[in-house]
LOMI-840497 format. One record per residue: x, y, z of N, C-alpha, C in turn; residue in three letters. Coordinates in steps of 0.2 Angstrom, whole numbers, padded with zeros to 4 digits, always signed. Example, Ala and Ser with C-alpha at 12.3 -4.5 7.8 and 13.67 -1.06 7.14 Angstrom:
2
+0066-0028+0039+0062-0022+0039+0066-0016+0039Ala/+0064-0011+0035+0068-0005+0036+0064+0000+0039Ser/
***
This chain:
184
+0015-0296+0343+0012-0294+0336+0014-0299+0331Met/+0020-0302+0331+0022-0307+0326+0018-0313+0327Arg/+0016-0315+0333+0012-0321+0334+0005-0320+0331Thr/+0003-0314+0332-0004-0312+0329-0004-0312+0322Leu/+0001-0310+0318+0002-0310+0311+0002-0317+0309Ile/+0006-0321+0312+0007-0328+0310+0000-0332+0311Ile/-0003-0331+0317-0010-0334+0318-0015-0332+0313Asn/-0015-0326+0311-0020-0323+0305-0018-0327+0299Ile/-0011-0327+0297-0009-0331+0291-0011-0338+0291Leu/-0011-0341+0297-0013-0348+0297-0020-0350+0296Leu/-0024-0345+0298-0032-0345+0297-0034-0343+0291Tyr/-0031-0337+0288-0034-0334+0282-0031-0338+0276Val/-0025-0340+0276-0021-0343+0270-0025-0349+0268Leu/-0027-0354+0272-0030-0360+0270-0037-0358+0266Pro/-0040-0353+0269-0047-0351+0266-0046-0348+0259Ile/-0040-0344+0258-0039-0341+0252-0036-0346+0247Thr/-0032-0350+0249-0030-0355+0244-0035-0360+0242Val/-0039-0362+0247-0045-0367+0245-0050-0363+0240Leu/-0051-0357+0241-0055-0353+0237-0052-0353+0230Ala/-0046-0353+0229-0043-0353+0222-0043-0360+0219Gln/-0045-0365+0223-0046-0371+0220-0039-0376+0221Gly/-0035-0373+0225-0029-0377+0227-0030-0381+0233Lys/-0027-0387+0234-0028-0391+0240-0022-0391+0245Thr/-0016-0389+0242-0010-0389+0247-0008-0381+0248Asn/-0009-0379+0254-0007-0372+0256+0000-0372+0260Tyr/+0003-0378+0262+0009-0377+0266+0014-0374+0263Lys/+0015-0374+0256+0021-0371+0253+0020-0363+0254Asp/+0014-0361+0254+0013-0354+0254+0015-0351+0261Ser/+0013-0355+0266+0015-0353+0273+0023-0353+0274Val/+0026-0358+0271+0034-0358+0272+0036-0351+0268Ile/+0034-0350+0263+0036-0344+0259+0035-0337+0263Gln/+0029-0337+0266+0027-0331+0270+0032-0331+0277Leu/+0033-0336+0280+0037-0336+0286+0044-0333+0284Ser/+0047-0334+0278+0053-0331+0277+0053-0324+0277Asn/+0047-0321+0275+0047-0314+0275+0047-0311+0282Val/+0044-0314+0287+0044-0312+0294+0050-0312+0298Leu/+0055-0315+0295+0062-0316+0299+0065-0310+0299Lys/+0069-0309+0304+0074-0303+0305+0080-0304+0302Lys/+0085-0299+0301+0091-0300+0298+0095-0305+0302Pro/+0099-0309+0299+0102-0315+0302+0108-0312+0307Ala/+0111-0307+0305+0117-0305+0310+0117-0298+0310Asn/+0114-0295+0316+0113-0288+0317+0120-0285+0318Leu/+0125-0289+0320+0132-0286+0322+0135-0284+0315Ser/+0135-0289+0310+0138-0288+0303+0134-0282+0300Asn/+0128-0281+0301+0124-0275+0297+0127-0269+0301Ala/+0127-0269+0307+0129-0263+0311+0136-0261+0309Cys/+0141-0266+0309+0148-0264+0307+0148-0262+0300Ser/+0144-0264+0295+0144-0262+0288+0142-0255+0288Gln/+0137-0253+0292+0135-0246+0292+0140-0241+0295Ile/+0144-0243+0300+0149-0239+0303+0155-0238+0298Val/+0156-0243+0295+0162-0243+0290+0161-0239+0284Lys/+0155-0238+0282+0153-0234+0276+0156-0227+0277Ser/+0159-0225+0272+0163-0219+0273+0159-0212+0273Arg/+0154-0212+0269+0150-0206+0269+0145-0205+0275Asn/+0145-0200+0279+0141-0199+0284+0136-0193+0282Phe/+0130-0195+0280+0126-0190+0278+0121-0188+0284Gln/+0123-0182+0286+0119-0179+0292+0112-0177+0290Thr/+0108-0180+0295+0100-0178+0294+0099-0173+0299Ile/+0100-0174+0305+0099-0169+0311+0105-0169+0315Arg/+0106-0163+0318+0112-0162+0323+0109-0158+0329Arg/+0113-0158+0334+0112-0154+0340+0119-0153+0343Asp/+0120-0147+0346+0126-0144+0348+0125-0141+0355Lys/+0129-0144+0360+0128-0141+0367+0135-0141+0370Thr/+0137-0135+0372+0144-0134+0374+0148-0135+0369Gly/+0154-0139+0369+0158-0141+0364+0157-0148+0361Arg/+0151-0150+0362+0149-0157+0360+0144-0156+0354Met/+0145-0161+0349+0140-0161+0343+0138-0168+0342Thr/+0131-0168+0342+0128-0175+0340+0125-0175+0334Gly/+0126-0180+0329+0123-0180+0323+0120-0186+0322Lys/+0114-0186+0319+0110-0192+0316+0112-0193+0309Leu/+0115-0199+0307+0116-0200+0300+0111-0203+0297Gly/+0112-0204+0290+0107-0207+0286+0104-0214+0289Arg/+0098-0215+0289+0095-0221+0292+0095-0226+0287Ile/+0096-0232+0289+0096-0238+0285+0091-0243+0288Ala/+0088-0247+0283+0083-0252+0285+0084-0259+0282Ile/+0083-0264+0285+0083-0271+0283+0077-0275+0286Ser/+0073-0277+0281+0067-0281+0283+0063-0276+0288Ala/+0062-0278+0294+0058-0274+0299+0062-0271+0304Asp/+0069-0270+0303+0073-0267+0308+0076-0261+0304Thr/+0076-0256+0309+0078-0249+0306+0085-0247+0310Ile/+0090-0245+0307+0096-0244+0310+0098-0236+0310Phe/+0099-0234+0316+0100-0227+0317+0108-0226+0318Tyr/+0111-0222+0314+0118-0221+0315+0119-0214+0319Arg/+0123-0214+0324+0124-0208+0328+0131-0206+0329Ile/+0133-0200+0328+0140-0198+0328+0141-0193+0333Lys/+0145-0194+0338+0146-0189+0344+0153-0186+0343Ile/+0154-0180+0343+0160-0177+0342+0161-0172+0349Lys/+0167-0174+0352+0169-0170+0358+0175-0165+0356Asn/+0173-0159+0356+0178-0154+0354+0181-0151+0361Lys/+0179-0153+0366+0182-0150+0373+0187-0154+0375Ser/+0190-0152+0380+0196-0156+0384+0193-0161+0389Asn/+0187-0160+0391+0183-0164+0396+0180-0170+0393Ile/+0181-0176+0396+0178-0182+0393+0171-0182+0394Asn/+0167-0185+0389+0160-0185+0389+0158-0192+0391Tyr/+0155-0193+0397+0153-0200+0399+0145-0201+0398Asp/+0143-0205+0394+0136-0206+0392+0133-0210+0398Ile/+0128-0207+0401+0124-0210+0406+0119-0215+0403Asp/+0115-0212+0398+0110-0216+0395+0108-0213+0388Phe/+0105-0217+0384+0102-0215+0378+0095-0217+0377Ile/+0090-0213+0376+0083-0214+0376+0080-0213+0369Arg/+0076-0218+0367+0072-0217+0361+0065-0217+0362Phe/+0061-0212+0360+0054-0212+0361+0050-0208+0355Tyr/+0044-0210+0354+0040-0207+0349+0035-0202+0352Val/+0035-0196+0349+0031-0191+0352+0028-0186+0347Arg/+0023-0182+0349+0021-0177+0344+0026-0172+0343Asp/+0026-0170+0337+0031-0164+0335+0029-0158+0338Ile/+0023-0156+0337+0020-0149+0340+0015-0151+0344Lys/+0014-0147+0350+0009-0148+0354+0006-0141+0356Thr/+0000-0140+0357-0003-0134+0359-0002-0133+0366Ala/-0004-0127+0369-0003-0126+0376-0008-0130+0380Lys/-0006-0133+0385-0010-0137+0390-0014-0143+0387Arg/-0010-0146+0382-0013-0152+0379-0008-0158+0382Thr/-0011-0164+0382-0007-0169+0384-0003-0172+0378Val/+0003-0174+0379+0007-0177+0374+0008-0184+0376Thr/+0008-0189+0371+0009-0196+0373+0016-0197+0370Gln/+0020-0201+0375+0026-0203+0373+0026-0211+0373Glu/+0029-0214+0368+0029-0221+0367+0037-0223+0367Met/+0039-0225+0372+0047-0227+0373+0048-0233+0368Glu/+0053-0233+0365+0056-0238+0360+0062-0240+0362Val/+0063-0247+0363+0069-0250+0365+0073-0253+0360Tyr/+0080-0252+0359+0084-0255+0354+0084-0262+0355Pro/+0084-0266+0349+0085-0273+0350+0093-0275+0349Ile/+0097-0270+0347+0104-0271+0347+0107-0264+0346Tyr/+0113-0264+0350+0117-0258+0350+0124-0259+0348Ser/+0127-0255+0344+0134-0256+0341+0139-0250+0343Tyr/+0144-0252+0347+0149-0246+0348+0148-0244+0355Gly/+0144-0247+0359+0143-0244+0366+0147-0248+0371Leu/+0153-0252+0369+0157-0255+0373+0161-0250+0378Asp/+0163-0245+0375+0166-0239+0379+0161-0233+0379Asp/+0158-0232+0385+0153-0226+0385+0156-0219+0387Asp/+0163-0219+0386+0166-0212+0387+0169-0210+0380Thr/+0168-0204+0379+0171-0201+0373+0176-0196+0375Ile/+0182-0198+0374+0188-0194+0376+0188-0187+0373Glu/+0191-0182+0376+0192-0175+0374+0195-0175+0367Gly/+0193-0171+0363+0196-0170+0356+0195-0176+0352Gln/+0190-0180+0352+0189-0186+0348+0181-0186+0347Ser/+0180-0192+0343+0173-0193+0341+0172-0201+0342Phe/+0165-0203+0342+0163-0210+0342+0157-0210+0338Ser/+0156-0216+0335+0150-0218+0331+0146-0224+0334Gln/+0140-0223+0334+0136-0229+0337+0130-0230+0332Tyr/+0128-0237+0332+0123-0239+0328+0118-0242+0332Val/+0111-0241+0332+0106-0244+0336+0101-0247+0331Phe/+0099-0253+0332+0094-0256+0328+0088-0257+0332Ala/+0082-0254+0329+0076-0254+0332+0071-0257+0328Leu/+0066-0260+0331+0060-0263+0327+0057-0257+0323Asn/+0054-0259+0318+0051-0253+0314+0045-0250+0318Lys/+0045-0243+0318+0040-0239+0322+0037-0235+0316Val/+0030-0236+0316+0027-0231+0311+0026-0224+0314Pro/+0028-0219+0309+0028-0212+0311+0023-0209+0306Leu/+0018-0206+0309+0014-0201+0305+0017-0195+0304Ser/+0014-0190+0300+0017-0184+0299+0017-0179+0305Lys/+0013-0180+0310+0014-0176+0316+0017-0179+0322Asp/+0021-0185+0321+0025-0188+0326+0032-0189+0323Lys/+0037-0189+0328+0044-0190+0327+0047-0195+0332Ala/+0052-0198+0330+0056-0202+0335+0062-0197+0337Leu/+0062-0196+0344+0067-0192+0347+0072-0197+0351Phe/+0078-0194+0350+0084-0198+0353+0087-0193+0358Ile/+0088-0195+0364+0091-0191+0370+0097-0194+0372Glu/+0102-0190+0372+0109-0193+0375+0110-0189+0381Leu/+0111-0192+0387+0112-0189+0393+0119-0190+0395Tyr/+0122-0185+0398+0129-0185+0401+0129-0187+0408Glu/+0133-0191+0410+0133-0194+0417+0136-0188+0422Lys/+0132-0186+0427+0135-0180+0431+0136-0174+0427Asp/+0133-0172+0422+0134-0166+0418+0128-0163+0415Gly/+0129-0158+0412+0123-0155+0409+0123-0154+0401Ser/+0128-0158+0398+0129-0157+0391+0124-0163+0388Arg/+0118-0162+0388+0113-0167+0385+0111-0165+0378His/+0110-0170+0374+0109-0169+0367+0102-0172+0365Met/+0099-0169+0360+0092-0171+0358+0092-0171+0350Tyr/+0091-0177+0348+0090-0178+0340+0083-0180+0338Leu/+0081-0179+0332+0075-0180+0330+0075-0183+0323Lys/+0071-0189+0322+0070-0192+0316+0063-0191+0314Ala/+0061-0188+0308+0054-0188+0306+0052-0193+0301Glu/+0046-0193+0299+0044-0198+0295+0047-0198+0288Gly/+0048-0192+0286+0052-0191+0279+0059-0194+0279Thr/+0062-0194+0285+0069-0197+0286+0068-0204+0285Asp/+0063-0207+0288+0062-0215+0287+0060-0217+0280Leu/+0057-0212+0277+0055-0214+0270+0061-0214+0265Glu/+0066-0210+0267+0072-0209+0263+0078-0214+0265Asn/+0076-0219+0270+0081-0224+0272+0084-0228+0267Ala/+0090-0229+0268+0094-0234+0263+0093-0241+0265Arg/+0092-0245+0260+0091-0252+0261+0097-0256+0261Leu/+0098-0260+0266+0103-0265+0267+0102-0272+0265Ile/+0106-0274+0261+0104-0281+0258+0108-0286+0262Lys/
***
């Protein structure tokens, strides 16, 4: 997708610059290439998100004595950061098997086909230890490329327990992305 945008810019930009009566268009290409860059250091951005004290809960799910919360979403250029807090109130450790992100329809009628588009994180922060001890909590930040969400679609986040049944499901809708906090 990025190469397609760059190729379009390389073909369209000279035509528009020449139409304006200018002969040098290379400066414009350099300026536009800066816009297409990703954040320089995803690790620093994720640690900044985790260290911020206020955790504004957008969505939550509770199963057993486990609570999963989706915090306020942050955005930087074309990268969206999702902050997840998992609290274990039981005495049994919670071992994370996998975490899955996908875009799906919010509501579906009977016998209709739903389309799921799986989204893969480009960076994850805090997954060094995938076990949440009993009576404790952990925070994770996942960086994903921007995903356009229409009003009838949502990003679903599934957290599965290894060899267990305490699975959690979180949902981020388009309005949550519109209210995302900007990271500088």
